[in-house]
VOGU-3710 file (C-alpha; in Angstrom, 3 decimals, decimal comma):
1> mrklfiilgl> 49,076/-73,042/33,415  47,581/-72,263/30,289  43,930/-73,967/31,197  43,896/-71,585/34,363  44,438/-68,342/32,525  41,817/-69,442/30,043  39,378/-70,109/32,608  40,266/-66,805/34,526  39,877/-64,916/31,257  36,376/-66,467/30,392
11> iaaiiavvls> 35,045/-65,819/33,759  36,452/-62,079/33,685  35,001/-61,782/30,245  31,524/-63,036/31,159  31,636/-60,832/33,947  32,529/-57,872/31,809  29,563/-58,763/29,407  27,250/-58,952/32,200  28,012/-55,751/33,886  28,135/-53,662/30,694
21> alplfniafi> 24,512/-54,604/30,153  23,571/-53,611/33,613  23,349/-49,828/34,906  26,778/-50,445/36,612  28,511/-50,421/33,073  31,317/-48,012/34,480  32,565/-51,031/36,547  32,774/-53,535/33,444  36,167/-51,828/32,562  37,746/-53,536/35,507
31> paiaallfgl> 37,032/-57,206/34,421  37,227/-56,372/30,660  40,982/-55,335/31,212  41,713/-58,354/33,271  40,339/-60,667/30,699  42,235/-58,847/28,185  45,259/-59,754/30,246  44,374/-63,229/30,915  43,517/-63,775/27,199  47,097/-62,525/26,158
41> iafylskken> 48,851/-64,820/28,708  46,946/-67,671/27,520  47,523/-66,676/23,796  51,014/-66,671/24,413  50,968/-69,841/26,172  48,730/-71,411/23,454  51,401/-70,208/20,909  54,359/-71,635/22,713  52,610/-75,062/22,885  51,015/-75,067/19,664
51> eskktvqlif> 47,761/-75,726/21,052  44,395/-74,294/19,949  43,318/-70,931/20,202  39,844/-71,011/19,892  38,936/-70,389/23,382  41,441/-67,503/23,581  39,729/-65,787/20,698  36,319/-66,289/22,538  37,764/-64,387/25,283  38,759/-61,519/23,137
61> lltiislcls> 35,480/-61,372/21,394  33,585/-61,417/24,626  36,117/-58,646/26,123  35,639/-56,563/22,932  31,740/-56,692/22,974  31,923/-55,638/26,410  34,028/-52,833/25,910  32,316/-51,617/22,979  29,038/-51,820/24,963  30,419/-49,954/28,107
71> tyksvfseae> 32,117/-47,181/25,954  28,993/-46,619/23,963  26,670/-46,284/27,117  29,363/-44,065/28,802  29,481/-41,609/25,747  26,003/-41,475/24,955  24,023/-41,773/28,467  22,936/-38,647/29,873  22,312/-37,805/33,657  18,931/-36,871/34,079
81> igntealevr> 18,418/-34,654/36,812  14,467/-34,492/37,915  12,538/-31,774/39,281  14,906/-29,602/41,803  12,079/-27,204/42,525  10,500/-29,636/44,861  13,719/-30,796/46,446  14,616/-27,092/47,204  11,055/-26,512/48,770  11,473/-29,708/50,999
91> eqeaednaie> 14,842/-28,472/52,033  13,574/-24,982/52,878  11,083/-26,569/55,079  13,264/-28,744/56,852  15,582/-25,665/57,389  12,519/-23,841/58,861  11,668/-26,749/60,983  15,225/-26,725/62,526  14,921/-23,185/63,423  11,686/-23,562/64,833
101> alegidlse> 13,071/-26,359/67,039  16,060/-24,418/67,985  14,221/-21,601/69,030  11,974/-23,471/71,426  15,032/-24,655/73,417  15,528/-22,685/76,681  19,143/-22,838/77,641  19,087/-20,475/80,721  19,292/-22,824/83,618
//
């Protein structure tokens, strides 16, 4: 049972580290929390059976790294808004084209 939680914790921690380095860093919080839970269960089982806790410490280390990186990115990243004038011009042109297309329709049949 302990090995299962260690494996699940390692997988979740590695996924969290990878996701925290990608632009989808907000999703990294989900596997990080799962890795923390699996790590805590594995730590409890390791303590109960008096076995080595080195891999559990690795799970916690990877999880802390991913949480720190994701938190840093979420606090200090700014959403960049591009040139909205070009978008407004395109939107106005599309609206004008739609009005012209509707004016050309003959509904008297």
